[in-house]
LOGUMAR-341722 format. One record per atom (N, C-alpha, C): residue number from 0; atom name; x, z, y. Coordinates in pm, 1 decimal. Layout:
% LOGUMAR-341722
k,a,east,up,north
NUM,CA,X,Z,Y
...
This chain:
% LOGUMAR-341722
k,a,east,up,north
0,N,1026.3,-21560.3,-6054.7
0,CA,1043.9,-21618.2,-5923.7
0,C,1049.5,-21770.6,-5928.4
1,N,1062.1,-21824.7,-6046.4
1,CA,1066.3,-21969.8,-6058.4
1,C,930.7,-22030.2,-6021.6
2,N,822.3,-21953.2,-6045.9
2,CA,688.0,-22003.8,-6016.5
2,C,671.2,-22034.0,-5867.9
3,N,727.1,-21950.1,-5780.3
3,CA,709.8,-21968.3,-5636.6
3,C,787.1,-22088.5,-5582.8
4,N,883.0,-22137.1,-5659.9
4,CA,958.6,-22255.6,-5619.0
4,C,907.3,-22382.4,-5686.6
5,N,805.1,-22371.4,-5770.5
5,CA,757.0,-22487.0,-5845.3
5,C,663.2,-22572.3,-5760.6
6,N,643.3,-22695.5,-5808.3
6,CA,553.9,-22788.3,-5738.3
6,C,408.5,-22743.3,-5747.7
7,N,371.9,-22682.1,-5858.2
7,CA,233.9,-22636.9,-5874.6
7,C,199.0,-22532.9,-5767.8
8,N,287.7,-22436.9,-5743.6
8,CA,263.4,-22336.1,-5640.9
8,C,254.0,-22400.3,-5502.7
9,N,337.3,-22498.6,-5477.7
9,CA,333.4,-22566.3,-5348.0
9,C,202.2,-22642.1,-5330.4
10,N,152.7,-22704.8,-5434.9
10,CA,24.1,-22774.8,-5427.3
10,C,-90.3,-22675.9,-5404.4
11,N,-87.8,-22562.1,-5476.9
11,CA,-193.8,-22462.5,-5462.5
11,C,-191.6,-22401.7,-5322.5
12,N,-73.6,-22365.8,-5273.7
12,CA,-66.7,-22304.4,-5140.6
12,C,-103.6,-22404.6,-5031.6
13,N,-68.9,-22530.6,-5048.3
13,CA,-108.4,-22633.2,-4952.3
13,C,-258.7,-22653.1,-4949.7
14,N,-320.7,-22650.9,-5067.1
14,CA,-465.8,-22665.4,-5075.7
14,C,-536.5,-22546.3,-5010.5
15,N,-487.8,-22425.6,-5035.4
15,CA,-547.2,-22306.4,-4975.7
15,C,-532.9,-22311.3,-4823.5
16,N,-420.4,-22354.9,-4773.6
16,CA,-400.7,-22366.7,-4628.8
16,C,-500.6,-22465.2,-4568.0
17,N,-523.7,-22576.4,-4636.2
17,CA,-621.4,-22673.2,-4586.7
17,C,-762.7,-22617.3,-4590.2
18,N,-796.8,-22549.1,-4698.6
18,CA,-931.1,-22493.2,-4711.9
18,C,-957.5,-22389.6,-4602.8
19,N,-857.8,-22316.2,-4561.3
19,CA,-874.4,-22215.0,-4457.0
19,C,-866.5,-22276.8,-4318.2
20,N,-773.4,-22367.6,-4296.4
20,CA,-748.4,-22417.4,-4160.9
20,C,-854.4,-22515.6,-4111.6
21,N,-910.4,-22597.5,-4197.5
21,CA,-1009.7,-22696.4,-4153.1
21,C,-1136.9,-22628.8,-4101.8
22,N,-1199.3,-22534.2,-4172.8
22,CA,-1317.1,-22467.5,-4114.8
22,C,-1284.1,-22387.9,-3987.8
23,N,-1167.0,-22326.6,-3983.3
23,CA,-1126.6,-22254.3,-3863.7
23,C,-1113.4,-22348.9,-3744.2
24,N,-1056.4,-22464.9,-3765.7
24,CA,-1043.0,-22565.2,-3660.8
24,C,-1179.8,-22612.9,-3613.2
25,N,-1273.0,-22633.3,-3704.3
25,CA,-1407.5,-22677.8,-3668.4
25,C,-1479.2,-22571.2,-3585.3
26,N,-1464.1,-22444.1,-3622.7
26,CA,-1526.1,-22336.0,-3546.1
26,C,-1468.8,-22330.2,-3405.3
27,N,-1339.2,-22345.5,-3391.0
27,CA,-1276.5,-22343.2,-3258.6
27,C,-1325.5,-22459.5,-3173.3
28,N,-1337.3,-22577.0,-3230.7
28,CA,-1388.0,-22694.1,-3157.4
28,C,-1532.0,-22670.4,-3112.9
29,N,-1616.2,-22613.4,-3199.6
29,CA,-1755.2,-22584.9,-3163.1
29,C,-1764.3,-22481.4,-3051.3
30,N,-1679.1,-22380.4,-3054.5
30,CA,-1679.8,-22281.3,-2947.0
30,C,-1641.0,-22343.8,-2814.0
31,N,-1540.6,-22428.9,-2813.8
31,CA,-1503.8,-22498.5,-2691.1
31,C,-1617.6,-22587.1,-2642.8
32,N,-1685.7,-22653.7,-2732.9
32,CA,-1797.8,-22739.2,-2694.0
32,C,-1907.9,-22656.8,-2627.5
33,N,-1945.9,-22545.2,-2693.1
33,CA,-2052.8,-22463.2,-2636.3
33,C,-2012.9,-22403.8,-2502.5
34,N,-1886.3,-22371.4,-2486.1
34,CA,-1843.9,-22307.7,-2362.1
34,C,-1833.8,-22406.7,-2246.8
35,N,-1784.3,-22526.2,-2272.3
35,CA,-1757.6,-22620.2,-2163.9
35,C,-1863.5,-22729.5,-2146.7
36,N,-1928.0,-22773.4,-2252.9
36,CA,-2011.3,-22892.9,-2245.0
36,C,-2159.6,-22871.2,-2269.2
37,N,-2201.4,-22751.7,-2303.5
37,CA,-2343.9,-22731.7,-2327.1
37,C,-2414.6,-22705.7,-2194.2
38,N,-2544.8,-22720.9,-2195.7
38,CA,-2623.3,-22702.0,-2073.8
38,C,-2633.4,-22553.2,-2041.3
39,N,-2677.3,-22525.0,-1922.2
39,CA,-2690.0,-22385.8,-1878.4
39,C,-2793.0,-22310.8,-1961.4
40,N,-2902.4,-22375.9,-1997.1
40,CA,-3005.1,-22309.3,-2078.7
40,C,-2952.8,-22274.8,-2218.3
41,N,-2873.8,-22364.9,-2277.6
41,CA,-2816.1,-22335.9,-2408.9
41,C,-2718.5,-22219.0,-2400.6
42,N,-2636.3,-22216.4,-2296.4
42,CA,-2542.7,-22105.8,-2281.5
42,C,-2616.8,-21975.3,-2252.0
43,N,-2725.7,-21982.5,-2176.2
43,CA,-2804.6,-21862.7,-2148.7
43,C,-2861.0,-21805.3,-2278.1
44,N,-2912.7,-21889.9,-2365.0
44,CA,-2964.8,-21843.1,-2494.1
44,C,-2854.3,-21784.1,-2580.6
45,N,-2736.6,-21844.7,-2576.1
45,CA,-2624.4,-21797.1,-2656.9
45,C,-2574.0,-21662.4,-2606.5
46,N,-2564.2,-21645.6,-2476.1
46,CA,-2506.5,-21523.9,-2419.2
46,C,-2606.7,-21409.8,-2409.6
47,N,-2734.2,-21438.0,-2408.0
47,CA,-2831.7,-21329.9,-2395.7
47,C,-2870.4,-21271.5,-2531.2
48,N,-2826.7,-21330.7,-2640.4
48,CA,-2860.0,-21275.2,-2772.2
48,C,-2802.0,-21135.5,-2795.6
49,N,-2672.0,-21113.7,-2772.4
49,CA,-2621.0,-20977.4,-2795.8
49,C,-2645.7,-20887.3,-2675.1
50,N,-2770.8,-20862.7,-2642.7
50,CA,-2805.7,-20787.2,-2521.4
50,C,-2751.4,-20645.1,-2530.1
51,N,-2697.2,-20600.5,-2418.6
51,CA,-2641.5,-20466.9,-2411.8
51,C,-2493.2,-20460.6,-2438.5
52,N,-2432.5,-20571.5,-2478.4
52,CA,-2289.4,-20570.3,-2505.7
52,C,-2211.3,-20612.0,-2381.7
53,N,-2084.1,-20575.1,-2379.4
53,CA,-2000.1,-20613.0,-2266.8
53,C,-1978.4,-20764.3,-2262.0
54,N,-1974.3,-20828.7,-2380.4
54,CA,-1961.1,-20974.1,-2385.7
54,C,-2078.8,-21041.4,-2316.6
55,N,-2198.1,-20993.9,-2344.1
55,CA,-2318.2,-21052.3,-2284.5
55,C,-2315.7,-21039.3,-2132.4
56,N,-2280.5,-20921.8,-2083.4
56,CA,-2277.3,-20899.7,-1938.9
56,C,-2170.3,-20985.8,-1873.0
57,N,-2052.0,-20991.5,-1935.0
57,CA,-1943.0,-21071.0,-1878.6
57,C,-1980.0,-21218.9,-1870.0
58,N,-2035.2,-21272.7,-1977.6
58,CA,-2067.2,-21415.1,-1979.5
58,C,-2186.7,-21446.9,-1889.5
59,N,-2284.7,-21359.1,-1881.6
59,CA,-2397.4,-21382.4,-1791.6
59,C,-2353.7,-21373.8,-1645.8
60,N,-2259.7,-21284.2,-1614.7
60,CA,-2205.1,-21279.7,-1478.6
60,C,-2131.8,-21408.6,-1445.5
61,N,-2058.6,-21459.6,-1542.7
61,CA,-1988.2,-21587.4,-1523.5
61,C,-2087.3,-21701.3,-1499.6
62,N,-2196.2,-21703.0,-1575.2
62,CA,-2299.4,-21805.4,-1555.2
62,C,-2364.2,-21792.0,-1418.0
63,N,-2388.0,-21667.8,-1374.6
63,CA,-2451.9,-21646.2,-1245.5
63,C,-2362.3,-21692.5,-1130.5
64,N,-2232.5,-21672.7,-1142.9
64,CA,-2140.5,-21717.9,-1038.2
64,C,-2140.7,-21869.6,-1025.6
65,N,-2165.9,-21938.5,-1134.6
65,CA,-2169.8,-22085.0,-1131.2
65,C,-2306.9,-22138.7,-1092.5
66,N,-2413.4,-22061.3,-1113.8
66,CA,-2551.0,-22104.2,-1084.7
66,C,-2619.4,-21995.5,-1003.5
67,N,-2594.1,-21992.5,-875.9
67,CA,-2644.0,-21883.6,-792.3
67,C,-2794.7,-21887.0,-770.1
68,N,-2859.1,-21999.8,-795.3
68,CA,-3002.2,-22009.4,-769.0
68,C,-3088.4,-21995.0,-894.8
69,N,-3030.0,-21963.3,-1008.0
69,CA,-3105.4,-21951.3,-1133.0
69,C,-3141.0,-21803.8,-1157.4
70,N,-3268.1,-21770.7,-1143.4
70,CA,-3311.3,-21631.5,-1156.2
70,C,-3311.5,-21583.8,-1300.1
71,N,-3322.2,-21676.2,-1397.0
71,CA,-3329.9,-21636.3,-1537.5
71,C,-3202.2,-21564.4,-1582.7
72,N,-3088.5,-21608.9,-1529.1
72,CA,-2961.2,-21549.3,-1568.4
72,C,-2953.5,-21404.0,-1521.6
73,N,-2992.0,-21380.7,-1397.2
73,CA,-2987.4,-21243.9,-1344.3
73,C,-3089.3,-21156.5,-1416.4
74,N,-3204.0,-21211.7,-1446.2
74,CA,-3308.9,-21138.6,-1516.3
74,C,-3259.5,-21094.8,-1654.7
75,N,-3194.4,-21184.2,-1726.9
75,CA,-3142.1,-21151.0,-1859.5
75,C,-3029.4,-21049.3,-1852.0
76,N,-2945.6,-21059.3,-1748.2
76,CA,-2835.6,-20962.6,-1737.9
76,C,-2887.6,-20823.8,-1704.0
77,N,-3001.3,-20814.6,-1637.0
77,CA,-3057.3,-20682.6,-1607.8
77,C,-3103.4,-20613.3,-1735.1
78,N,-3146.1,-20690.4,-1833.0
78,CA,-3189.0,-20631.8,-1960.5
78,C,-3072.7,-20559.5,-2027.4
79,N,-2954.8,-20621.3,-2022.3
79,CA,-2837.7,-20559.6,-2084.9
79,C,-2803.2,-20426.6,-2018.5
80,N,-2809.6,-20421.3,-1886.8
80,CA,-2779.5,-20296.0,-1817.8
80,C,-2885.1,-20189.5,-1845.8
81,N,-3010.4,-20228.8,-1848.5
81,CA,-3116.1,-20131.1,-1875.5
81,C,-3109.6,-20077.8,-2018.0
82,N,-3069.1,-20161.2,-2113.2
82,CA,-3056.8,-20114.7,-2251.2
82,C,-2941.5,-20016.8,-2268.3
83,N,-2837.3,-20032.8,-2187.2
83,CA,-2723.2,-19942.1,-2195.6
83,C,-2743.5,-19815.3,-2114.9
84,N,-2852.6,-19805.5,-2041.5
84,CA,-2881.1,-19686.0,-1964.7
84,C,-2829.5,-19689.7,-1822.8
85,N,-2775.8,-19800.7,-1779.1
85,CA,-2728.3,-19815.2,-1641.6
85,C,-2842.4,-19873.5,-1558.3
86,N,-2942.1,-19788.9,-1533.7
86,CA,-3066.6,-19835.3,-1472.6
86,C,-3050.0,-19874.9,-1326.5
87,N,-2956.7,-19813.6,-1256.6
87,CA,-2937.6,-19848.3,-1115.4
87,C,-2891.5,-19993.8,-1101.6
88,N,-2791.6,-20030.8,-1181.1
88,CA,-2744.3,-20170.0,-1176.3
88,C,-2850.3,-20265.0,-1230.7
89,N,-2922.7,-20223.1,-1334.1
89,CA,-3029.7,-20306.9,-1388.8
89,C,-3138.6,-20334.7,-1286.9
90,N,-3176.7,-20233.9,-1210.8
90,CA,-3279.8,-20253.2,-1108.9
90,C,-3230.0,-20338.4,-992.5
91,N,-3102.5,-20325.5,-958.0
91,CA,-3046.1,-20413.0,-855.0
91,C,-3056.3,-20558.9,-896.9
92,N,-3025.7,-20583.0,-1023.5
92,CA,-3032.6,-20721.1,-1072.4
92,C,-3176.7,-20770.4,-1081.1
93,N,-3268.3,-20683.2,-1115.9
93,CA,-3409.2,-20723.0,-1115.8
93,C,-3455.9,-20757.6,-975.1
94,N,-3411.0,-20681.6,-876.2
94,CA,-3446.2,-20712.0,-737.6
94,C,-3390.1,-20846.6,-693.5
95,N,-3267.7,-20876.8,-736.1
95,CA,-3208.4,-21007.3,-703.6
95,C,-3289.7,-21118.4,-769.1
96,N,-3330.1,-21098.2,-895.2
96,CA,-3406.8,-21200.8,-966.0
96,C,-3542.1,-21224.6,-900.1
97,N,-3606.9,-21117.2,-855.9
97,CA,-3736.6,-21135.8,-791.0
97,C,-3722.2,-21195.6,-651.7
98,N,-3611.0,-21171.5,-586.2
98,CA,-3591.2,-21235.4,-456.0
98,C,-3560.2,-21384.0,-471.4
99,N,-3501.4,-21422.9,-585.8
99,CA,-3475.0,-21565.2,-609.7
99,C,-3601.5,-21641.9,-647.3
100,N,-3690.2,-21577.8,-722.8
100,CA,-3814.3,-21642.9,-765.7
100,C,-3928.9,-21543.0,-759.3
101,N,-3980.6,-21517.2,-640.1
101,CA,-4085.0,-21413.6,-629.5
101,C,-4215.8,-21452.5,-696.3
102,N,-4249.7,-21580.4,-700.2
102,CA,-4376.1,-21621.3,-760.6
102,C,-4368.3,-21610.5,-913.3
103,N,-4251.2,-21637.9,-970.8
103,CA,-4234.5,-21630.5,-1116.9
103,C,-4242.6,-21487.1,-1167.2
104,N,-4200.3,-21392.0,-1086.8
104,CA,-4193.1,-21253.1,-1130.7
104,C,-4291.2,-21166.0,-1052.5
105,N,-4413.7,-21204.8,-1045.6
105,CA,-4514.2,-21127.9,-972.2
105,C,-4543.6,-20993.3,-1039.3
106,N,-4531.2,-20986.6,-1169.6
106,CA,-4561.1,-20862.4,-1241.0
106,C,-4461.0,-20753.1,-1216.0
107,N,-4341.2,-20788.5,-1173.1
107,CA,-4240.4,-20687.6,-1145.5
107,C,-4266.2,-20632.5,-1009.6
């Protein structure tokens, strides 16, 4: 038990704490940056990657509430619903996207 009270153990444990805490702090700062200060297109790319997950749907809904005239957000959120098998909600969102930009989505 003398080892745990020695200066060497204190130096090693302090170094390990720094090695763990500094990268964790950097990751937290980057997440805050992406969430609050990135552009809408960057956030759309970030949130549409895990398509079909509840995180993707939640964050895309949040983006849509802040940008009501952007059809790309609704279009991407419809993909998540269609992949999960909730086709009724997916088609509703596709209809909203085509009503926002009918010329862009002529194929639908």
